[in-house]
Backbone as CSV, one residue per row, in Angstrom:
resi,resn,N_x,N_y,N_z,CA_x,CA_y,CA_z,C_x,C_y,C_z
1,UNK,176.745,162.423,18.801,175.855,162.302,20.123,174.502,162.729,19.417
2,UNK,174.496,163.266,18.505,173.480,164.056,18.029,172.661,162.872,17.549
3,UNK,173.420,162.154,16.650,172.700,160.763,16.317,172.117,160.102,17.233
4,UNK,172.658,159.879,18.339,172.054,159.151,19.242,170.989,159.390,19.776
5,UNK,170.869,161.185,20.137,169.707,161.814,20.688,168.803,161.678,19.812
6,UNK,168.806,161.761,18.159,167.972,161.763,17.284,167.222,160.156,17.512
7,UNK,168.484,159.098,17.423,167.707,157.644,17.534,166.794,157.538,18.408
8,UNK,167.420,158.103,19.624,166.139,157.984,21.236,165.249,158.886,20.968
9,UNK,165.031,160.126,20.143,163.878,160.609,19.897,163.012,160.062,18.946
10,UNK,163.654,159.122,17.783,162.945,158.652,17.054,161.834,157.232,17.910
11,UNK,163.067,156.715,18.438,162.336,155.394,19.012,161.331,155.768,19.912
12,UNK,161.307,157.043,20.411,159.939,157.128,21.856,159.211,157.774,21.109
13,UNK,159.232,158.406,19.853,158.000,159.183,19.151,157.263,157.286,18.512
14,UNK,157.992,156.624,17.911,157.241,155.319,17.329,157.195,154.417,18.773
15,UNK,157.059,154.488,19.806,156.480,154.189,21.176,155.079,154.888,21.569
16,UNK,155.584,156.163,21.413,154.357,157.176,21.802,152.981,157.147,20.534
17,UNK,153.415,156.434,19.086,152.693,156.429,18.123,152.093,155.096,19.045
18,UNK,152.865,154.017,18.639,151.966,152.827,19.172,151.450,152.621,19.962
19,UNK,151.821,153.253,20.939,150.782,153.107,21.973,149.466,154.212,21.874
20,UNK,149.199,154.831,20.675,148.189,155.687,20.525,147.558,154.824,19.806
21,UNK,148.113,154.341,18.598,147.362,153.928,17.797,146.964,152.282,18.042
22,UNK,147.933,151.293,18.406,147.392,150.218,18.546,146.324,149.682,19.774
23,UNK,145.657,150.482,20.329,144.684,150.208,20.792,143.197,150.612,20.050
24,UNK,143.106,151.751,19.153,142.397,151.757,18.073,142.624,150.560,17.515
25,UNK,143.315,150.125,16.613,143.458,148.998,15.855,143.032,147.680,16.226
26,UNK,143.210,147.580,17.289,142.789,146.633,18.671,141.139,146.431,18.556
27,UNK,140.754,147.838,18.861,139.329,147.614,19.075,138.751,147.971,17.786
28,UNK,139.418,148.331,16.768,138.642,148.013,15.259,138.400,146.426,14.945
29,UNK,139.346,145.950,15.664,139.910,144.569,15.453,138.518,143.541,16.181
30,UNK,138.329,144.104,17.196,137.670,143.516,18.159,136.073,143.976,17.995
31,UNK,135.834,145.075,17.409,134.464,145.615,17.335,134.031,144.430,16.207
32,UNK,134.654,144.412,14.663,134.464,143.390,13.778,134.167,142.194,14.375
33,UNK,134.917,141.644,15.182,134.471,140.388,16.097,133.548,140.230,16.684
34,UNK,133.416,141.093,17.411,131.925,140.938,18.003,130.806,140.946,17.065
35,UNK,130.497,142.055,15.850,129.755,141.888,14.984,129.725,140.565,14.075
36,UNK,130.700,139.721,14.107,130.659,138.759,13.697,129.969,137.631,14.492
37,UNK,130.743,137.654,15.738,129.819,136.495,16.705,128.621,137.011,16.936
38,UNK,127.829,138.408,16.686,126.913,138.524,16.906,125.679,137.436,15.624
39,UNK,126.397,137.893,14.334,126.029,137.451,13.418,125.597,135.943,13.354
40,UNK,126.677,135.179,14.241,126.859,133.530,14.396,125.795,133.198,15.301
41,UNK,125.847,134.216,16.335,124.615,133.621,17.278,123.177,133.876,16.431
42,UNK,123.211,135.238,15.781,121.920,135.336,15.124,121.363,134.354,14.362
43,UNK,122.633,133.485,13.536,122.177,132.379,12.323,121.579,131.240,13.307
44,UNK,122.371,131.076,14.635,122.293,129.498,15.753,120.780,129.691,15.892
45,UNK,120.510,131.068,16.380,119.184,131.435,16.790,118.167,130.746,15.930
46,UNK,118.368,131.506,14.664,117.118,131.325,13.207,116.999,129.401,13.103
47,UNK,118.528,128.971,13.362,118.386,127.685,12.726,118.015,126.481,13.968
48,UNK,117.763,127.382,15.183,116.760,126.271,16.505,115.066,126.699,16.220
49,UNK,114.636,127.892,15.360,113.495,128.212,15.175,113.301,129.070,16.316
50,UNK,114.535,130.054,16.720,113.835,131.106,17.428,114.234,132.719,17.348
51,UNK,113.135,133.106,16.915,112.794,134.518,15.903,112.975,135.504,17.364
52,UNK,112.569,135.179,18.675,112.769,136.496,19.530,114.476,136.691,19.735
53,UNK,115.157,135.419,19.518,116.596,135.429,19.873,117.124,135.986,18.614
54,UNK,117.009,135.726,17.472,117.321,135.949,16.275,117.196,137.417,16.142
55,UNK,116.097,138.388,16.611,115.684,139.473,16.495,116.606,140.353,17.426
56,UNK,117.178,139.666,18.339,117.892,140.675,19.826,118.972,141.144,18.996
57,UNK,119.867,141.071,17.979,120.603,142.093,17.620,120.178,143.498,16.981
58,UNK,119.013,143.593,16.665,118.314,144.519,15.799,118.088,145.584,17.120
59,UNK,118.249,146.791,17.214,117.924,147.850,17.919,116.432,147.815,18.195
60,UNK,115.745,148.112,19.329,114.444,148.094,19.465,114.191,149.657,19.842
61,UNK,114.082,149.902,18.378,113.538,151.533,18.438,112.489,151.755,17.254
62,UNK,111.742,152.537,17.395,110.952,152.899,16.216,111.498,153.200,14.640
63,UNK,112.498,153.670,14.749,113.236,154.087,13.359,114.122,152.815,13.336
64,UNK,113.928,151.865,13.685,114.722,150.582,13.117,113.964,150.550,11.798
65,UNK,114.983,150.024,10.513,114.270,149.851,9.329,114.762,148.500,8.587
66,UNK,113.816,147.904,8.075,113.971,146.534,7.303,113.471,146.993,5.788
67,UNK,114.332,146.836,4.817,113.984,146.679,3.348,114.127,145.561,2.963
68,UNK,112.774,144.977,2.321,112.775,143.855,1.685,112.089,144.124,0.420
69,UNK,111.036,143.357,0.324,109.939,143.501,-0.830,109.400,145.014,-0.227
70,UNK,109.027,145.455,0.823,108.662,146.535,1.093,109.564,147.277,2.335
71,UNK,109.131,148.287,2.877,110.024,148.924,3.636,109.253,148.888,5.133
72,UNK,109.589,148.795,6.246,109.282,148.453,7.571,109.897,149.160,8.559
73,UNK,109.337,150.077,9.183,109.946,150.571,10.450,109.635,149.987,11.897
74,UNK,110.449,150.183,12.485,109.742,149.758,13.782,110.544,148.462,14.656
75,UNK,111.312,148.068,15.602,111.338,147.031,16.061,110.518,145.714,16.069
76,UNK,109.069,146.392,16.547,107.950,145.409,16.890,107.206,145.129,15.227
77,UNK,107.040,146.186,14.603,106.511,145.477,13.317,107.174,144.563,12.547
78,UNK,108.843,144.643,12.247,109.689,143.930,11.962,109.476,142.613,12.327
79,UNK,109.606,142.445,14.015,109.379,140.997,14.736,108.373,140.365,14.117
80,UNK,107.139,141.437,14.348,105.798,140.304,13.920,105.836,140.164,12.441
81,UNK,106.251,141.132,11.421,106.437,140.382,10.521,107.181,139.041,10.015
82,UNK,108.577,139.184,11.194,109.261,137.491,10.923,108.452,136.369,11.219
83,UNK,107.221,136.878,12.292,106.992,135.848,12.930,105.871,135.140,11.961
84,UNK,105.204,136.034,11.295,104.016,135.919,10.590,104.421,135.241,9.418
85,UNK,105.255,135.716,8.723,106.504,135.037,7.556,106.869,133.410,8.042
86,UNK,107.261,133.575,9.131,108.441,132.447,9.478,107.285,131.603,10.611
87,UNK,106.392,131.290,10.662,105.785,130.501,11.463,105.919,129.228,11.936
88,UNK,106.711,128.632,11.382,107.197,127.582,11.711,108.301,126.923,11.658
89,UNK,108.999,125.973,12.023,110.523,125.630,11.932,110.659,125.492,10.005
90,UNK,109.709,124.929,9.748,109.581,124.492,8.289,109.934,125.119,7.258
91,UNK,109.264,126.473,7.757,108.803,127.812,7.070,110.829,128.449,6.934
92,UNK,111.013,128.375,8.118,112.067,129.322,8.882,113.576,128.209,7.955
93,UNK,113.603,127.076,8.165,114.612,126.285,7.289,115.938,126.718,8.112
94,UNK,117.047,126.480,7.037,118.287,126.469,7.907,118.715,127.804,7.206
95,UNK,119.377,128.424,7.951,120.016,129.944,7.763,121.677,129.940,8.003
96,UNK,122.254,130.144,6.483,123.856,130.412,6.719,123.989,131.834,6.030
97,UNK,125.153,132.270,6.313,125.645,133.591,5.777,127.170,132.988,5.400
98,UNK,127.266,134.267,4.608,128.859,134.228,3.819,129.183,134.999,2.603
99,UNK,130.148,135.475,2.567,130.909,136.685,2.299,130.832,138.065,3.061
100,UNK,130.983,137.566,4.503,130.579,138.571,5.577,131.732,139.631,5.505
101,UNK,131.289,140.977,5.001,132.351,142.054,5.140,131.945,143.112,5.918
102,UNK,132.915,143.211,7.156,131.897,144.475,8.236,133.570,145.656,7.775
103,UNK,132.392,146.521,7.676,133.447,147.995,7.190,133.033,148.904,8.753
104,UNK,133.940,149.161,9.344,133.711,150.137,10.664,133.978,151.674,10.176
105,UNK,132.644,152.436,10.341,132.685,153.684,10.208,133.641,154.708,11.429
106,UNK,134.394,155.137,11.540,135.058,155.906,12.373,134.385,157.199,13.015
107,UNK,134.560,157.461,13.908,134.074,159.180,13.951,135.708,160.226,14.450
108,UNK,135.256,160.946,14.657,136.559,161.710,14.856,137.551,161.562,15.827
109,UNK,136.923,160.668,17.153,137.810,160.214,17.948,138.383,158.802,17.345
110,UNK,138.542,158.169,16.118,138.661,157.216,16.303,137.973,155.791,16.144
111,UNK,137.067,156.328,17.149,136.031,154.971,17.373,135.143,154.727,16.842
112,UNK,134.437,153.610,16.326,133.568,153.633,15.244,132.059,153.392,16.194
113,UNK,131.484,154.494,15.401,130.146,154.254,16.230,129.406,153.541,15.276
114,UNK,129.496,153.433,14.067,128.580,152.878,13.221,129.590,151.817,12.378
115,UNK,128.846,150.922,12.123,129.512,149.823,11.370,128.489,149.188,9.938
116,UNK,128.806,149.345,8.876,128.425,148.785,7.714,128.757,147.258,7.395
117,UNK,127.841,146.098,7.136,128.273,144.842,6.852,127.469,144.515,5.701
118,UNK,128.216,143.899,4.957,127.724,143.168,3.787,128.111,141.847,3.741
119,UNK,127.024,141.382,2.932,127.051,139.899,2.670,126.270,138.872,1.927
120,UNK,126.148,137.738,1.958,125.030,136.816,1.529,124.581,136.053,2.046
121,UNK,123.124,135.803,2.393,122.238,134.814,2.888,122.219,133.437,2.099
122,UNK,121.786,132.440,2.843,121.417,131.160,2.222,120.200,130.754,3.331
123,UNK,119.002,130.335,2.176,118.247,129.737,3.410,117.642,128.405,2.774
124,UNK,117.602,127.199,3.448,117.422,126.278,2.706,116.303,125.551,3.535
125,UNK,115.251,125.458,2.888,113.993,124.835,3.615,113.228,123.755,2.679
126,UNK,112.154,122.979,3.236,111.086,122.093,2.816,110.428,122.886,2.017
127,UNK,110.075,122.864,0.780,109.187,122.877,-0.037,107.578,122.881,-0.025
128,UNK,107.149,122.743,1.309,106.026,123.160,1.620,105.342,124.420,1.731
129,UNK,104.796,124.891,0.339,104.543,125.886,-0.131,105.230,127.372,-0.077
130,UNK,106.598,126.638,0.562,107.900,128.079,0.081,108.467,127.523,-0.764
131,UNK,109.738,128.818,-1.267,110.436,128.155,-2.017,111.528,126.837,-1.367
132,UNK,112.001,126.153,-1.833,113.198,125.297,-1.066,114.322,125.810,-0.761
133,UNK,114.839,126.763,-1.793,115.973,127.547,-1.497,115.736,128.837,-1.663
134,UNK,116.827,129.564,-0.842,116.370,131.321,-0.700,117.662,131.948,-0.495
135,UNK,118.197,132.664,-1.671,119.488,133.214,-1.567,119.570,134.578,-1.965
136,UNK,120.433,135.420,-1.224,119.957,136.886,-1.236,121.406,137.383,-0.698
137,UNK,121.259,138.582,-0.929,122.259,139.696,-0.228,121.917,140.879,0.602
138,UNK,122.258,141.135,1.855,122.297,142.048,2.427,123.268,143.111,2.991
139,UNK,122.469,144.269,3.137,123.724,145.211,3.764,122.909,145.556,5.123
140,UNK,123.788,145.770,6.195,123.136,145.810,7.524,124.058,147.351,8.171
141,UNK,123.266,148.144,8.602,123.992,149.263,9.146,123.724,148.966,10.711
142,UNK,124.964,149.130,11.495,125.018,148.449,12.820,125.475,150.213,13.654
143,UNK,124.830,149.949,15.032,125.010,151.431,15.768,125.940,150.679,16.787
144,UNK,126.772,151.537,17.135,127.166,151.217,18.553,126.683,151.887,19.838
145,UNK,125.869,151.084,20.766,124.730,151.634,21.604,125.411,151.437,23.246
146,UNK,124.966,151.383,24.045,125.157,151.584,25.702,125.031,149.647,25.578
147,UNK,124.105,149.094,24.703,123.470,147.681,24.987,124.833,147.405,24.218
148,UNK,125.520,147.496,23.466,126.507,146.824,22.481,126.009,147.068,21.156
149,UNK,126.574,146.213,20.191,126.402,146.896,18.565,125.042,146.294,18.443
150,UNK,124.341,147.395,17.808,122.876,146.968,17.184,122.521,147.534,15.765
151,UNK,121.354,146.244,15.082,121.454,146.813,13.798,120.088,147.572,13.738
152,UNK,120.381,148.703,12.832,119.520,149.715,12.707,118.786,149.999,11.514
153,UNK,119.527,149.197,10.661,119.057,149.334,9.164,119.104,147.940,8.354
154,UNK,118.398,147.163,7.857,118.499,146.242,7.301,118.248,146.145,5.948
155,UNK,119.011,145.773,4.910,118.588,145.957,3.646,118.776,144.621,3.311
156,UNK,117.985,143.559,2.804,117.768,142.222,2.419,117.421,142.145,1.179
157,UNK,118.000,141.502,-0.126,116.956,141.055,-1.274,117.547,139.701,-1.799
């Protein structure tokens, strides 16, 4: 009789644990999938020559930071720099991302407030004053905002 009660109690505890943990695991999977989809959409925007749409995942804030050959702060300065350096579709070329790794950074409540994304980029361009190919690595810090996941720090080299 006691064995049966312990068995039911163990089953009940497992059920409670699954009810608590499963939504967190599902949420982490969903968050990573959302970020990957945003990056796919961003790549598509770049490849059609739409810098404004490419920049949509960046947080429109004065402290949003891009680190490349220089450090740039602020959404608007980052956007203007892209528009200056990639003024035509030929200069933009074709962008692809690879080796994307999404690491969610959970808070005390188990929900991710930030995510670190690392990977590689490849840019194919016509050699009109620009390198024909440009390869590099990036790390992106994403923040969960009321508007969804947004990039707050981009370090690309």
